[in-house]
C-alpha positions in Angstrom: 76.8 38.6 167.6 78.5 35.5 166.6 76.8 32.1 167.1 78.1 29.9 169.9 78.0 26.1 168.7 77.8 24.8 172.4 74.5 26.6 172.9 72.5 23.4 171.8 74.4 21.5 174.4 73.5 23.8 177.2 69.8 23.9 176.1 69.8 20.0 176.0 71.5 19.6 179.5 68.8 22.0 180.8 66.1 19.6 179.7 67.4 16.7 181.7 69.8 18.0 184.3 69.0 20.1 187.6 72.2 22.4 187.4 74.1 23.6 184.3 77.4 24.9 184.6 79.0 26.8 181.8 82.6 27.6 182.4 85.5 29.0 180.6 88.0 31.9 180.7 86.8 35.3 181.7 85.7 37.3 178.6 85.0 34.2 176.5 81.3 35.3 176.0 79.6 33.2 178.8 77.6 36.0 180.2 76.1 36.8 176.6 75.4 33.3 175.9 73.6 32.6 179.2 71.7 35.9 179.0 70.6 34.8 175.4 69.5 31.6 176.6 67.5 32.8 179.7 66.2 35.6 178.0 62.7 36.4 179.6 62.3 32.8 181.0 64.8 33.0 184.1 65.8 36.0 186.3 69.6 36.6 186.0 71.8 37.4 188.9 75.6 38.2 188.6 77.7 38.1 191.3 79.7 41.0 189.8 77.0 43.1 191.2 78.4 44.3 194.6 74.8 44.2 196.1 74.0 40.6 194.7 77.5 39.3 195.9 77.0 40.7 199.5 73.9 38.8 199.5 75.2 35.7 198.2 78.1 35.9 200.6 76.3 36.7 204.0 73.4 34.2 203.5 73.8 32.0 200.6 71.0 29.6 201.8 68.5 32.5 201.9 69.7 33.8 198.6 69.3 30.5 196.7 66.1 29.7 198.6 64.5 33.0 196.9 65.1 31.4 193.3 63.0 28.9 191.8 64.8 28.9 188.5 67.5 31.2 187.5 71.0 32.2 186.0 73.8 32.9 188.5 76.6 34.5 186.8 80.3 34.1 188.0 79.1 31.7 190.9 82.8 31.1 192.0 83.0 34.5 193.7 80.6 33.0 196.5 81.9 29.6 196.8 79.4 28.7 199.7 76.6 28.9 197.3 77.5 25.7 195.8 76.4 23.7 198.8 73.2 25.8 199.1 72.4 24.9 195.5 72.8 21.3 196.3 70.2 21.4 199.2 67.9 23.3 197.0 68.0 20.9 194.1 68.0 17.9 196.4 64.7 19.4 197.9 63.3 20.3 194.7 64.7 18.0 191.9 63.1 19.5 188.6 65.3 19.8 185.9 66.7 23.1 184.5 66.5 24.9 187.8 70.0 26.7 187.7 72.3 27.9 185.0 75.5 28.9 186.3 78.8 30.5 184.9 82.1 30.2 186.3 85.5 31.5 185.1 87.5 28.7 186.8 87.1 25.2 186.8 85.0 23.7 189.2 87.1 20.5 189.2 89.7 22.4 191.0 87.6 22.3 194.1 87.1 18.5 194.5 84.8 18.6 197.7 82.4 20.9 195.7 82.5 19.0 192.5 81.6 15.9 194.5 78.7 17.2 196.3 77.1 17.9 192.9 78.0 14.7 191.4 74.8 13.4 189.6 73.1 17.0 189.6 75.3 19.0 187.4 76.4 19.1 183.7 79.4 20.9 183.1 80.0 22.6 179.6 83.1 24.4 178.5 83.1 27.8 176.5 86.5 28.8 175.1 86.9 32.2 173.0 85.6 32.4 169.6 86.6 29.4 167.0 87.3 30.2 163.4 84.0 28.2 162.8 82.1 30.5 164.8 83.4 33.6 163.4 82.5 32.3 159.8 79.2 31.3 161.0 79.6 27.8 159.9 79.8 24.9 162.3 82.7 22.6 161.7 82.6 19.1 161.9 86.2 18.4 161.5 86.8 15.8 164.3 83.7 13.6 163.2 84.9 13.8 159.8 88.5 12.5 160.5 87.6 9.8 162.9 85.7 8.4 159.9 88.9 8.5 157.8 87.7 11.1 155.5 90.4 13.3 153.7 90.0 17.0 155.1 88.7 19.7 152.5 89.5 23.0 153.4 86.8 25.7 153.6 87.4 29.3 153.7 91.1 28.6 152.8 93.5 30.9 154.9 97.2 30.9 154.2 100.4 33.0 154.6 100.0 36.4 155.9 96.4 36.1 156.6 96.9 32.9 158.6 99.5 34.9 160.6 97.0 37.4 161.4 94.3 35.1 162.3 96.7 33.3 164.7 98.0 36.3 166.5 94.5 37.7 167.0 93.2 34.7 169.0 89.5 34.5 169.8 88.5 36.8 172.5 85.5 38.9 171.1 86.8 42.1 172.7 90.2 41.8 171.0 88.5 40.8 167.7 86.7 44.2 167.7 90.0 46.1 167.9 91.8 46.6 164.6 95.4 47.6 165.4 98.0 45.1 166.9 99.0 47.8 169.5 95.3 48.0 170.8 95.0 44.0 171.0 98.1 44.1 173.0 96.9 46.6 175.4 93.6 44.5 175.8 95.6 41.4 176.6 97.9 43.0 178.8 95.1 44.5 180.9 93.4 41.3 180.9 96.4 39.5 182.4 96.3 42.4 185.2 92.7 41.8 185.9 93.1 38.0 186.0 95.9 38.2 188.6 94.5 40.9 190.7 91.0 39.5 190.9 90.6 35.8 189.7 93.6 34.4 191.2 92.8 36.1 194.4 89.3 34.5 194.2 90.4 31.0 194.0 93.5 30.7 195.9 95.8 32.3 198.5 99.2 33.2 196.8 102.2 34.2 198.8 103.8 35.8 195.6 101.0 37.4 193.9 103.4 40.0 192.4 105.3 37.1 190.5 102.3 35.8 188.7 102.5 38.3 185.8 106.2 37.4 185.3 105.5 33.8 185.6 103.0 33.9 182.8 105.4 35.5 180.4 107.8 32.7 181.2 105.2 30.1 180.7 104.6 31.7 177.2 108.3 30.9 176.4 107.6 27.2 177.1 104.4 27.1 175.2 104.5 24.0 173.0 107.4 22.5 175.0 107.5 19.6 177.5 106.9 21.1 181.0 109.8 21.6 183.1 108.9 23.2 186.5 112.2 23.6 187.9 113.4 25.5 184.8 110.5 27.5 184.5 110.5 28.7 188.2 114.3 29.0 188.6 114.6 32.7 187.3 111.7 33.7 189.6 112.9 32.2 192.7 110.3 29.4 192.9 110.9 25.7 193.6 109.4 23.3 191.2 106.6 22.5 193.9 105.5 26.3 194.0 105.7 26.6 190.4 103.5 23.7 189.6 101.0 25.2 192.1 101.0 28.3 190.5 100.8 26.5 186.9 97.7 24.8 188.1 96.1 27.9 189.1 96.5 29.3 185.5 95.2 26.1 184.2 92.0 26.2 186.4 91.5 29.9 184.9 91.7 28.3 181.4 94.8 30.2 180.6 97.2 27.3 179.9 96.6 23.7 179.6 99.1 20.9 180.4 98.5 18.1 177.8 99.3 14.9 179.2 101.7 12.1 177.3 100.0 9.1 175.3 101.5 5.8 176.2 101.1 2.2 175.3 102.9 -1.0 176.4 103.7 -1.9 173.0 106.1 0.9 172.7 109.2 1.3 175.1 111.2 4.5 175.9 108.2 6.9 175.6 108.4 10.5 177.1 106.0 10.8 180.2 106.2 14.4 180.6 103.1 16.7 179.8 103.5 19.5 177.3 102.5 23.0 178.1 100.0 25.0 175.7 98.3 28.4 176.1 94.5 28.2 175.1 94.6 31.4 173.0 97.3 32.2 170.5 96.6 35.8 170.7 97.3 36.1 174.3 100.4 34.0 173.9 101.7 36.2 171.2 101.2 39.4 173.2 103.0 37.7 176.2 105.8 36.9 173.7 105.7 40.3 172.0 105.4 38.6 168.7 103.6 40.8 166.2 103.0 40.2 162.5 106.0 42.3 161.6 108.3 40.1 163.7 106.7 36.8 162.2 107.6 38.4 158.8 111.3 38.6 159.7 111.6 35.8 162.0 109.3 33.1 160.6 110.5 30.6 163.3 108.5 32.3 165.9 105.2 31.3 164.3 105.7 27.6 165.0 104.7 27.4 168.5 101.9 30.1 168.2 100.4 28.1 165.4 100.5 24.7 167.3 98.8 26.5 170.2 96.3 27.9 168.0 95.6 24.4 166.4 95.2 22.9 170.0 92.7 25.7 170.9 90.5 25.1 167.8 90.6 21.3 168.4 89.3 21.8 172.0 86.5 24.1 170.6 85.6 21.7 168.0 85.3 19.0 170.7 83.2 21.1 172.9 80.2 21.2 170.7 80.6 17.7 169.3 78.2 15.1 170.4 81.3 12.6 170.8 83.8 12.8 173.6 87.6 12.9 172.8 90.8 12.7 175.1 93.8 14.7 173.8 97.5 13.9 174.6 100.8 14.2 173.0 103.2 11.5 171.7 107.0 11.6 171.9 109.7 8.9 172.3 113.5 9.2 173.4 114.4 9.0 169.7 112.5 12.3 169.2 109.6 10.8 167.0 106.6 13.1 168.2 103.0 13.8 167.4 102.0 17.1 168.7 98.2 15.9 169.3 96.9 12.4 169.7 93.0 12.4 169.9 91.2 9.3 171.1 87.2 8.7 171.1 85.4 6.5 173.5 85.8 3.5 171.1 89.6 3.8 171.5 90.2 4.9 168.0 93.0 7.1 167.3 93.9 10.2 165.1 97.2 11.9 165.1 97.6 15.5 164.3 101.4 17.2 163.6 101.4 20.9 162.9 103.9 22.5 160.7 104.2 26.1 160.1 105.5 25.7 156.7 104.1 25.7 153.2 105.9 22.5 152.3 105.6 18.9 153.8 107.9 16.1 153.2 107.8 12.4 154.2 110.1 12.9 157.2 107.3 15.0 159.0 105.1 11.9 159.1 107.8 9.9 161.1 106.1 10.3 164.5 102.4 9.5 162.9 103.8 6.3 161.3 105.4 5.3 165.0 101.9 5.9 166.3 100.2 4.0 163.5 102.4 1.0 164.2 101.7 1.1 168.0 97.8 1.5 167.5 97.4 -1.2 164.6 93.6 -1.2 163.7 92.7 1.4 166.2 94.6 4.1 164.0 92.2 5.9 161.7 94.3 8.9 160.3 97.4 10.8 160.7 97.3 14.5 159.6 100.2 17.0 159.2 98.4 20.3 159.3 100.4 22.9 157.2 100.3 26.5 155.9 99.1 25.1 152.4 96.0 25.1 150.1 95.5 21.5 149.5 95.3 18.1 150.9 98.0 15.4 149.9 98.5 11.8 150.5 101.6 10.5 151.9 100.7 6.9 152.1 98.1 4.6 153.9 96.1 6.9 156.3 98.7 9.8 156.0 97.5 13.1 154.8 99.0 16.5 154.7 96.2 19.0 154.9 95.7 22.8 155.1 95.2 24.2 158.7 91.9 25.7 157.3 90.7 22.3 157.4 90.0 22.7 161.2 86.9 24.7 160.2 85.7 22.1 157.5 
């Protein structure tokens, strides 16, 4: 079993917080991790068990009353249990009483999130990172915020990088060796998400359109969000489209990356960008195989960008620091794929290029960002399909994608 680097954060939260919620997409490894943490110390209940679910639905207060300390897996399947947990931990405020998992974002239910304010720590678990697969914890974000030049570890380039990006990080997928079998898993996964998880968290009028919408969204990954354009071919207006995209976002399938802005720059684009959180699922939905990339390399760019975004989020999930992610683009088409800000307001910019070569023009957006940020600007990186780090001026570096698991 691969190490999960958020484990220390879960254990730390259990030592000082009454309720700890581990959330993330289905099949990302949440159950395996909480079972490992709980071991013989806590009883384990899963709401995937029909008997347990029936008890939690029919009498949530009585169900929770019978648990002194415990793990409740897939807690979103019985929403009323949240209020029962609140009552329980208010009556008995010992720390580490409940470890929960949820395949949807609790913050999409504001009244429930508010009811647990001050009582709950929320930790995100995404599919496996490349650092976890190599069993070597990465400190990439901490290092670049110190202004250090990335040094690639476990270098991956060319066809090997393509294979890694198209595989993604879901553990079950990585256990399958052929591309077709991995595609089958992803397609079955989408079907299960629509038929089960979407039904659990929202009442959808056009449930049958959800798989088609997901395929359309895959074509927009890495692009500015245009809800009218996305929904037009499916007979959806922009309001319905945004509502449905929000559902996929709450299930950790996609993420809308907000624009970065400053009063020092005019004519900035204020539209979010769309990203899939797993590049393997994205590749399947776009039917992009290693053979297709070999003949149509242009297809690889958006996959690589979403792959990098996923790796950055995973790196942030186990860091002691907290980071805010956004993107930068102005009306002159200067852009930075990812703008990362820490709690001190310092900025690191990252541009992604699916090529083995980098030119000074690839830094145009980063230079614009550096000018706007002044002393707050720490480093600008162009991550590329290469094997060495090269300086392109003050605080400007081209670095291999492999630096992400440095």
